C-alpha positions as CSV (number, residue, x, y, z in Angstrom):
1,M,0.0,0.0,0.0
2,K,1.4,3.4,-1.1
3,V,0.7,6.2,1.5
4,L,0.8,9.9,0.7
5,V,1.9,11.6,3.9
6,I,1.2,15.4,4.3
7,D,3.1,17.2,7.1
8,V,1.3,20.5,7.5
9,G,3.6,23.1,9.2
10,G,3.2,26.8,9.9
11,T,5.9,27.8,7.3
12,N,5.8,24.9,4.8
13,I,3.8,21.9,3.9
14,K,5.9,18.8,3.1
15,I,4.7,15.8,1.2
16,K,6.1,12.3,0.5
17,V,4.8,9.1,-0.8
18,S,5.9,6.0,0.9
19,N,7.7,4.3,-2.0
20,K,9.8,7.3,-2.9
21,D,12.7,9.1,-1.2
22,E,11.8,12.5,-2.5
23,V,10.3,15.1,-0.3
24,R,8.5,18.0,-1.8
25,K,7.4,21.2,-0.1
26,F,5.6,24.4,-0.7
27,P,4.8,27.5,1.5
28,S,1.9,27.5,3.9
29,G,1.5,30.6,6.2
30,T,-1.3,32.4,7.8
31,D,-3.4,32.7,4.5
32,I,-3.5,29.1,3.4
33,T,-6.9,27.5,3.8
34,G,-7.7,23.9,3.9
35,K,-9.1,23.9,0.3
36,Q,-5.9,25.6,-0.9
37,M,-3.8,23.0,0.9
38,V,-5.6,20.2,-1.0
39,A,-5.2,22.0,-4.3
40,D,-1.6,22.6,-3.7
41,V,-0.9,19.0,-2.6
42,L,-2.8,17.6,-5.6
43,E,-0.8,19.8,-7.9
44,N,2.5,19.0,-6.4
45,S,1.9,15.2,-6.3
46,K,0.1,14.7,-9.6
47,D,2.8,12.4,-11.0
48,W,2.7,10.2,-7.9
49,A,0.4,7.1,-7.4
50,Y,-0.8,6.4,-3.9
51,D,-3.6,4.4,-2.3
52,C,-4.4,6.5,0.8
53,V,-3.5,9.7,2.6
54,T,-2.2,10.7,6.1
55,I,-2.5,14.3,7.1
56,G,-0.4,15.5,10.0
57,F,-2.3,18.6,11.3
58,P,-0.9,21.2,13.7
59,G,-3.8,21.2,16.2
60,P,-6.2,18.9,18.1
61,V,-7.5,15.9,16.2
62,V,-10.4,14.1,17.9
63,N,-12.0,10.9,16.5
64,G,-10.2,11.4,13.3
65,K,-11.5,14.9,12.8
66,I,-9.9,18.4,13.1
67,R,-11.4,20.0,16.2
68,N,-10.4,23.6,16.0
69,E,-9.2,26.0,13.2
70,P,-5.3,26.3,13.2
71,V,-3.6,29.1,15.0
72,N,-0.8,29.7,12.4
73,L,-2.7,28.9,9.2
74,G,-5.7,30.3,7.3
75,P,-9.3,29.4,8.1
76,G,-11.6,26.7,6.7
77,W,-10.0,23.4,8.0
78,V,-12.6,22.0,10.3
79,N,-15.4,20.9,8.0
80,I,-13.6,19.8,4.9
81,D,-14.3,16.3,3.6
82,F,-10.7,15.4,2.8
83,E,-11.7,11.9,1.6
84,K,-13.9,13.5,-1.1
85,A,-11.3,16.1,-1.8
86,F,-8.5,13.6,-2.4
87,G,-10.6,10.8,-3.7
88,K,-8.8,8.4,-1.4
89,P,-9.1,7.1,2.2
90,V,-7.7,9.7,4.5
91,R,-6.6,9.5,8.2
92,I,-5.8,12.7,10.1
93,I,-3.5,12.9,13.1
94,N,-2.0,15.6,15.1
95,D,1.4,16.5,13.5
96,A,3.5,16.0,16.7
97,A,1.7,12.6,17.2
98,M,2.6,11.6,13.6
99,Q,6.3,12.5,14.2
100,A,6.3,10.8,17.6
101,L,4.9,7.6,16.0
102,G,7.8,7.5,13.6
103,C,10.3,8.0,16.4
104,Y,8.7,5.4,18.8
105,E,10.9,2.5,20.0
106,G,8.7,1.0,22.7
107,G,7.8,1.6,26.4
108,R,6.6,5.0,27.5
109,M,7.9,7.7,25.2
110,L,7.2,11.5,25.5
111,F,7.6,13.4,22.3
112,L,8.1,17.2,22.4
113,G,8.2,19.2,19.2
114,L,10.1,22.4,19.4
115,G,8.8,24.4,16.4
116,T,6.4,27.4,16.1
117,G,4.9,26.2,19.4
118,L,5.3,23.1,21.5
119,G,3.9,19.9,20.2
120,T,3.4,17.1,22.8
121,T,2.5,13.4,22.5
122,L,2.7,10.4,24.8
123,I,3.0,6.9,23.5
124,V,2.5,4.0,25.9
125,D,3.0,0.4,24.7
126,G,2.1,1.5,21.2
127,V,-0.9,3.5,22.1
128,V,-0.7,7.1,20.9
129,A,-2.2,10.0,22.9
130,A,-1.8,13.4,21.3
131,L,-1.7,16.0,24.0
132,E,-2.1,19.8,24.3
133,A,0.2,20.1,27.3
134,G,2.1,23.0,25.6
135,H,-0.8,25.2,26.5
136,L,-0.7,24.5,30.2
137,P,0.5,27.3,32.6
138,F,4.2,27.2,33.4
139,K,5.4,30.6,34.8
140,K,3.6,33.9,35.5
141,N,0.4,32.5,34.1
142,K,2.2,32.0,30.7
143,S,2.1,28.6,29.0
144,F,5.0,26.1,28.4
145,E,4.7,27.1,24.8
146,Y,5.2,30.8,25.6
147,Y,8.6,30.0,27.1
148,V,9.9,27.5,24.5
149,G,8.2,28.3,21.2
150,V,9.9,30.1,18.4
151,K,8.8,33.6,19.7
152,A,10.5,32.9,23.0
153,L,13.7,32.0,21.1
154,N,13.5,35.3,19.2
155,R,12.9,37.6,22.2
156,S,15.5,36.1,24.6
157,S,19.1,34.7,24.5
158,R,19.6,31.2,23.3
159,K,20.9,30.2,26.7
160,H,17.9,31.5,28.5
161,W,15.7,29.7,26.0
162,Q,17.6,26.5,26.3
163,D,17.4,26.7,30.1
164,N,13.6,26.9,29.9
165,V,13.5,24.0,27.4
166,F,15.4,21.7,29.8
167,E,13.2,22.7,32.6
168,V,10.1,22.0,30.6
169,I,11.5,18.6,29.5
170,K,12.1,17.6,33.1
171,L,8.7,18.7,34.4
172,L,6.8,17.0,31.6
173,K,8.9,13.8,31.7
174,D,8.3,13.5,35.4
175,A,4.6,14.2,35.0
176,M,4.1,11.6,32.2
177,V,6.4,9.1,34.0
178,A,8.2,8.7,30.6
179,D,11.1,6.2,30.1
180,Y,12.6,8.6,27.6
181,V,12.0,11.8,25.7
182,V,12.4,12.4,22.0
183,L,12.7,16.0,20.8
184,G,11.5,17.0,17.3
185,G,10.9,20.2,15.4
186,G,13.0,22.7,13.6
187,N,14.5,24.3,16.7
188,I,16.2,21.2,18.1
189,K,19.3,22.3,16.1
190,K,19.6,25.3,18.4
191,L,20.3,23.1,21.5
192,D,24.0,22.8,22.5
193,S,23.4,19.6,24.4
194,L,20.8,17.2,25.7
195,P,19.8,16.1,29.2
196,E,20.2,12.5,30.1
197,G,17.4,10.3,28.8
198,V,16.7,12.7,25.9
199,K,17.4,12.1,22.3
200,K,16.9,14.1,19.1
201,G,14.5,13.0,16.6
202,D,14.3,14.2,13.0
203,N,11.5,15.8,11.0
204,S,11.8,13.0,8.5
205,F,10.3,10.7,11.2
206,A,7.0,12.4,10.5
207,F,6.8,10.5,7.2
208,L,7.5,7.2,8.8
209,G,4.8,7.9,11.4
210,G,2.4,8.8,8.6
211,V,3.0,5.4,7.0
212,R,2.9,3.5,10.4
213,F,-0.6,5.0,10.9
214,W,-1.8,2.6,8.2
215,D,0.5,-0.3,9.2
216,N,-1.3,-3.4,10.6
217,K,1.7,-3.8,13.0
218,V,0.5,-0.7,14.9
219,P,-2.2,-1.5,17.4
220,E,-5.7,-0.5,16.5
221,K,-5.7,1.7,19.6
222,A,-2.8,3.6,18.3
223,K,-4.8,4.3,15.1
224,N,-7.9,5.3,16.8
225,K,-6.8,7.3,19.8
226,K,-5.7,10.7,18.6
């Protein structure tokens, strides 16, 4: 089965089909709507053959559906019939959860995505639970995301940002009783070192996660609990 994986980001949308190494991308941004995303994906993948589609979406996904309009993209994502739009079976998963699924090596894994905001996913014995822990209060009634997202990196020194990242990692790792933590997202390259029990992932794991989402080797609970 050939899977088209769509990784929707705040800056770019990346696509890859499971039987090819090539990754294609095009700009997203605050003006792109769900319909425009579909049109751009279809245009950029028109020479690819695939059987089904995985969409990694930057926001809450509940019972396989997008719950809220995205913060860093344009409007019109919630009520789209993506299966009709693509003419293929479609599964939608939170983007951090998709990357986490690609990184997973067993046990209790906490995935933290350091990108525009803070993506959070917990996987326990193959069961995926996409979280919104980045929006929980951390300091001075500000969220974890406020202190470790890209805006925090831009408004403070890298050392101060890194100190906050390490503190957030420890707090969330302890709270989730995680065996290990995997960091993803574009800003992991800004870290000078890593705490014990923490490893770097890679954005490419998102595509593996998108394929695993259809893999019969992944427990059904991992497919259904988003």
